[in-house]
C-alpha positions in Angstrom: 18.9 0.2 -93.4 18.9 -2.2 -96.3 16.5 -1.9 -99.3 15.3 -5.3 -100.7 13.5 -5.9 -104.0 12.3 -9.4 -104.8 11.5 -10.8 -108.2 11.0 -14.1 -110.0 7.8 -15.4 -108.5 5.0 -16.9 -110.7 2.8 -19.8 -111.5 4.5 -23.2 -112.0 3.3 -26.8 -112.1 4.1 -29.3 -109.4 7.6 -30.7 -110.0 8.7 -27.5 -111.7 11.4 -25.0 -110.8 11.6 -21.2 -110.1 14.4 -19.0 -109.1 13.7 -16.0 -106.9 16.0 -13.0 -106.8 16.4 -10.3 -104.1 18.4 -7.2 -105.0 19.9 -5.5 -101.9 21.2 -2.0 -101.5 22.0 0.5 -98.8 24.7 -1.3 -96.8 27.8 -3.4 -97.6 26.3 -6.7 -98.8 28.8 -8.8 -97.0 28.0 -7.3 -93.6 24.7 -8.9 -93.0 22.9 -12.3 -93.0 20.2 -12.8 -95.7 17.2 -15.0 -95.4 14.1 -16.2 -97.2 10.8 -16.6 -95.5 7.3 -17.4 -96.8 3.7 -16.8 -95.8 0.7 -18.8 -97.0 -2.8 -17.5 -96.6 -4.0 -17.8 -93.0 -0.6 -19.0 -91.8 2.2 -17.3 -90.0 5.4 -16.3 -91.8 7.9 -19.1 -91.7 11.6 -19.6 -92.2 12.8 -21.1 -95.5 16.6 -20.5 -95.8 19.4 -18.2 -94.7 22.9 -17.5 -95.8 25.7 -16.2 -93.6 27.5 -12.9 -94.4 30.2 -14.7 -96.4 27.9 -17.2 -97.9 30.0 -20.0 -96.6 27.3 -21.2 -94.2 23.6 -21.8 -95.0 20.7 -23.3 -93.2 17.3 -24.6 -94.4 13.9 -25.5 -93.1 13.5 -29.2 -93.0 10.6 -29.1 -95.6 12.9 -27.6 -98.3 16.1 -29.5 -97.7 17.4 -31.0 -100.9 15.0 -29.0 -103.0 15.8 -25.3 -102.4 19.2 -23.6 -102.5 20.1 -20.2 -101.3 23.1 -18.4 -102.8 24.6 -14.9 -102.9 26.2 -12.9 -105.7 28.4 -10.3 -104.1 29.1 -8.5 -107.4 25.4 -8.0 -108.0 24.5 -7.7 -104.3 21.7 -10.2 -104.9 20.5 -13.2 -103.0 18.8 -16.1 -104.9 16.5 -18.9 -103.9 16.6 -21.7 -106.4 13.5 -23.8 -105.9 13.3 -27.3 -107.5 10.7 -30.1 -107.3 8.1 -27.6 -106.2 4.9 -28.9 -104.5 1.5 -27.3 -104.1 2.2 -26.8 -100.4 5.1 -24.4 -101.4 2.5 -21.9 -102.6 3.0 -18.7 -100.6 4.3 -15.2 -100.8 8.1 -15.3 -100.5 10.0 -12.6 -98.7 13.7 -11.9 -98.5 15.0 -10.4 -95.3 18.2 -8.9 -94.0 19.7 -8.4 -90.6 21.0 -4.9 -91.3 22.5 -4.6 -87.8 25.0 -7.3 -88.6 24.4 -9.0 -85.3 23.5 -12.5 -86.6 25.9 -15.2 -87.5 23.0 -17.2 -89.1 19.3 -16.7 -88.3 16.1 -18.6 -88.7 13.7 -16.4 -86.7 11.4 -13.7 -88.2 12.2 -11.3 -85.3 15.9 -11.5 -85.9 15.6 -9.8 -89.3 14.8 -6.1 -89.4 14.6 -5.3 -93.2 12.1 -7.0 -95.5 11.3 -6.9 -99.2 7.8 -6.5 -100.5 7.3 -10.2 -101.3 6.8 -12.2 -104.5 3.9 -14.7 -105.1 4.8 -18.3 -105.9 1.9 -20.5 -106.9 2.3 -24.2 -107.6 -0.5 -26.0 -109.3 -1.2 -29.7 -108.9 
């Protein structure tokens, strides 16, 4: 199992930036894919970004390409989501997730990740 704790959410104006952090513990950090998902009120949880075990490969949802960046710090066992040019439609609870089984090469599907953080609220005002 992997324990995940997110931080960094908050209220920001449209066009602003936030950086989310997710501290991981419990298993070797380089042994599992990490991802970020989000869920807006009344909507299903959706994929945002993911990083391979080594961090060499990343994948993004089309609606965040060019604005968000996922990265991993192996010394701190932390994954980040740098969010720039934020829009009101980015408002959601953001969750980090891990595939603790180590089966994924790179994943974009909620069901492929078995460990989740508690979520952090991001609110973008217009």
